[in-house]
N, C-alpha and C positions, 0 to 999 in steps of 0.2 A: 410421365411423358411416354407416349406410345412408341414402341420400338419394334424391330422386325421379329424378335424372339416372341414377344407377346402376340403379334399377329399370327405367327406360325401356330401357336397353341390354339388360338381362337379358330383358325381355319380347320384344324384337326377336329376340334369339338363340334363345329358346325356340320361336319360330314355326318354326324349321328343325330342331327336334329333337323326338323322341318321348318323351324322358324328362322326368320331373317335376323341377323345380328349387325349392329352398326357400332363401330369403334371410333371414338373421337380422337383426332390427331391435333386438335387445337385450332383456333381461328376459323371455325365453321367448316373445317376439313374433316370428312368422315370416310371410313372404309366400310363399304357394305358387303357383308358376307352372307351368301346363300348356300343351301345344301347342294345345289347344282349350279354349275357355271363358275367362272372365275370371280374372285373378289374384285371389286372396282372402287376406285376413289371418286368421291363426289364432293363438290364444293357448293355449299349453300350461300346465297348472296342476295342482296336487295338490288333490284334493277335501278338504274339511274332515274328512270321515270316513275318509280314506285312499284311495289309488289315484290314478292320473293320468287326466286328461281333456283334451279339446281343444274350444275354443270358437271358432266362426267369428264374426268381428267385422264383416265386410263386404268389399266388392270394391274393388279398385284399378282406375281412378283416382278413383272416387267418394269413396273414403276415402284421402287421401294419407298419407304416412308420419307427419306430425305429428298428423293427426287420429286415425290408428290408435294412436299411442302414448297419446294422451289417452283413447281408448276403452278401451285395455288397463289404464290406471291406474284408471279407474272400476271395472273388474271386480276389480282387486286390492283396492280398498277394501271390496267385498263379501266377498272372501275373508278379509280381515283381521278382519272381523266374524263369521266362521264361517258365511257364507252362500255356497252353491254357485251361481254365476251361471247355469249350465245349468238348475238347478232353478227359478231365478227366471224364466228365459225360458219354460220349459214351463208354469209357473204362469200367466204373463201370456197365453200362447197359449190356455190353457184358459179364462181369464176372457173372452177375446174370442169364444168360441163363441156362436153365435146362441141367444138365449133363446126366440125364437119357436117353434123346433122343440120345445123342451122343454114349452112351455106347451100345445102341441097334444096332447101325450101325457098329461100330468097337470097338473091345476090347481095353481097356486102361490099362496102367500100374498102379500099386498101387499108390494112391495119396501120396504126402509127408505129414508128420505130421503137425498138426496145430500149429500156433504160440504159443498158450497157452501151448501145450505139450512140445515144445522145451524150452519155457521160464521157465517152472517148472524145467526141468532138468538143465538148465543154472543156475538158482538161487541156486539149491542144490549144483552144482559144485562150485559156488562162495563161498558158506558158508563152504563147506568142505575144500576149499583152504585157509581158514583163514581170510575171509573178516570180518571186524569189524561189530558189531551189528548195528552201526549207518549207515554204508555203505549198509548193507542188507536192512535196513529200507528205505533208499533212493531208492534202486532198486525197492522195493515193491511199493513205491509211484509212480515211473515211470511206472510200469506195470499196475497199476490201470488206468492210462490215456490211456493205450493201449488195454483196454478190448474190444472195438469195433472190434479189429483185432483178437480176441482170436480164433475164429473158422475158420480163413482163413489159408489154407495150406501155408507154408512158401515159396514155390516156386511160389506162385501167388502174392506175394507182390512186386509190380512194383513201379517205380518212381512216376508215376501219382497217383497211389492209396495211397501211403504213403504221398505224398505232399498234397493230399486232406484231409487226416487225420490231418496233422499238421495245415492246414488251419482251420479245425473245432475247434481244440484246441485254436488256436490264436483268433478265433472269440469270444470265451468265456472269458470275461474280468477277471474272477476269476481264470482262468487256463492259461492265456496267457504266463505268465512268466515261466511256467513249460514245455512249448513246447520243448525247447532245451534238457531238462533232459529226457523227454519221447523219443525223437529221439535218444539220446545217448544210452539209455537202449535198444531200438529196434535194433540199430546197433550192440551192443554187443551180443544180442540174435541171430541175423542173422549170425554174424561171427561164433558163436558157432555152429549154425545149419550146416554151411558149414564144420566146423571142424569135426563134428561127422557123416558127410555123409548124413544128412537129405535133403540137396539140394546142388547146386553148389554155387559159389561165387556171382552169379548174384544178388540175393536179398540184400545181404550186400552192394554191390556196388550201387544198386538202392537206398538204404536207405541213403548212404553217399551223393549221388547226391541230393536227395530230401531235405536234411537238408538245402540246400542253399535257399530254399523258405521260411524259418523261419526268420522273421525280427529280427535284433539284438535288444536285450533287452535294454531299457533305464535305465541306472544306476542312482538311486536316493539315495544320501547319507542321512543318518539319521541326523536330526537336532542336532546340538551340539554347546554349548557355549564354546569358546576357549579364550575369552578375560578375563584377570585376574580380572578386576573390576566387570565385569558381572558375572563371576563364583563365586566371593565372595558374590555378591547379591543373586545369586541362592542358595548358601549354607545357607545363613541366612534365606531365604524363606523356605528351606527344614527343617531347625531347628525349625521353628515356625509352621510347618504344623500340623494341627489337623484334621486328617481324622477319618474314622470310626474305624481304627485299628492302634495301635502303630507299628505294624509290617511293614506297608508300609513306614512310616517315617524312621524307622531303616534300612530298606532295601535300601532306597535311599542313606542314609548316607554311608552305607556299600559299595554300588555300586561306589560312588565317591572315597572312600578310597582304594578299591581293583582293580578298573578298569577291572572287569570281566564282561562277558556277562550276561544280565538279566536272561537268561534261567538257567545258572549255579547257579546264586544266588538264584533264586526261588526254585531250586531243591536241594539246599544245606541241608545236614542232619548233626545232631550233631556228628555222628560217624566219619565224615570227618575232624573234627577239633581236632588238637593236641595242647592244650594250653601250654604244657611243652616246646615245641619248637616254639610256635607261628606260626604254619603252617596249612593251609587248603589244604588238598589233594583231588583234584577232580579226581575220578577214570576214567580210560580210557573208560569204557563202556558208560559213559554219557558225555564225552567231545567231542567237535565238531570234532576235527581232530583225534579222536580215540586213544589217548595215555594219560597216567597219567599226570596231571599238578599240580605243587606245587605252592601255593600262600602264600607268606610271609605276615603275619599279623602285622601291626604296633600296637603300644600301643593304638592308637585311635580306630583301628578296633576291638581289643580285648575288649575295653571299650563298644563298641556297643553290643557285645555278652554278656558282663556282665550286661549291661542295660536290656537285655531281660530276665535276671534272671537265666540263666543257670549256670554260673560259681559259683554263691553263693548257689543256691537252687537245681539245677539240677532237675527241675520238669518234663523234657521231656525224652522220651526214646531215645536210640542211633539212631534209624532209623526215628525218627520224624523230620519233616522239621524245620529248624531254623526260617524261616520266614513263619509263618503259614497263611493260608487263612481262609475262613469262618469255615472250619472244623478243629478242634484241631488235630495237628500232620500232617496235609496235607498241601502241598504247596499252596501259593497264586496263583491266576489265572494269565494268560498271560498278561492281560490288566491292572492289578492293578497298576503297577509302572507308566506306561504312563498316566493313568487316574489321578493319584495323581499329576504328574507333570503338566498336563493340568489344573488341578484345582488350584494349587498354583501359576501358571504363568498367570492365567487369569487376576489377579489384578496387575500384574507387567509387563506391556508392554515394559519397558525399558530393561528388561533382554534379551529378544529374545527367539526364539524357542529352545527347548531342549528335546530330547527323552532320555529314560533310557539308551539306547545304546550309547548315546552321551558322557557319562563319559569316555568311552574308547578313543574317539577322543580327548577329552580334555587332558587326560593323555598323549597320544602320542605326541600331539602338544606342550604342555607346558613343558614336560620333556626335549624335544629337544631345545625349544626356551629359556626357563628361567632357568632350572636346569642343562642344558648342559650335560645331561646324555648320555652315549654311546648308539648308536642305537641298538646294539645287546642286551644289558641289558634291554632296554625298550621293545623290541620285545619279549624277553623271559618272562618278567613280564606279558605281555599280552597273553602269551600262543601261540605265533606264532613260526613257524619253521624257523630257520635262516640258516640251512645247506642244501645243495642240496643232491641229491642221492649219488654222488661220495664222497663228503665230509663226509656224514653220514656213509659211509662204513668204513672209517678210524677212526672216532671218536667213541671210545668204551665206554666212560663214558655215563651214561644215560643223555639225553638232558635236563631232568627236574632238573639236578644238575649243569648245566653249569652256570658259573658266580654266584654261589649261594650266596656268601657273598655280592657281589655287588648288587644283586637283593634285598636282605634283607635291605641293606643300602638305596637303592633308594626308596623302598616303605615307609620307615620311613621319608625320606626327603620329599616325596610327601605329606604324611599326615601332616607334620609340615607346609609345604607350604600352604596347604588348610586352616589350622588353621589361618595362617597369613592373607590370603585373606578374610576369614570370619570375622576376627577382624578389618579389615581396612574399616572404614566407609567412604563414599564419601565426 
């Protein structure tokens, strides 16, 4: 495998030779070294319409071998979508041509509004139309990925230009998974632009076509222990966990008992708990699917809260976090639970990998396999929607009350079953 050390030696040797040297970095990526001038990275490829071509990616050492491989991968994404990267480069170069010279020759019509101006109006429209705060936050995250397009007039957003932008996002490993979201937001903005007369439907259609160049994301399921014996061993390990904070251990036990998402558990406040009815009410503004969710608390789950001291002493304010982090009253950090699990599982290789979110998979799997619970009751306990749009139009009771008694009974059966697993030694 070509590395920077080997390249340095080859560059030094080429200085004493008149012949051109090409070093392969794999996947049709080569470094061309000449006696004069800087070494340059070239990518050989077959055009979507047929025939071979060569694309210059940049010079070495400004682009080292790892950066060159990433740049080559971004171009392969375009090729996989049927887009010629050389054609994209020519198009972008033409787009950068000065408009001032053209305006001196012939007068031009007023330019279309920029993408950022239309996006601002679209976001305001979505908010005024009743979009949930979580949805608006998702839109804002997508727009942040579209900032390089902010000053581009909407009628100049072509398939090639948009595909090049998706390729740039995909090439960034920390942003790759968000490329489909960014493309979806861009498509919505451009449809809105056509609807308000800022441009015709061409940019929206171009955006839809360009989305084909984004590779399908690889789905990776979170690690989860779903075997009864292993889950019992995991619960015993959690019970004996001695971390820097008792809150982490209590939060893990509560996660297992309630099967809720780690984010909801970390963000839980005392005001959301009604001990008289043994219900934890997660408000719609911070729930994933944007609606209120009621979690029935078993006697074991209530005992966890009592263990934290609230039910007897009530030391915390109503808006304080139940599972505190380093700062009193504030929630624990995002990585606290997974770090605790990694620590306690390090000495227990027989248990298997398990993430904080894995308690939901364990609940879903075991309730169906061992407790023979109804699918709809399990899904509602997990906060999932079980009715489609048509069915929901005719179901007038709030969905957080569907199968309410059965959900309460299942959560208690689940907690009792976990106690049995924990008490059963191998």
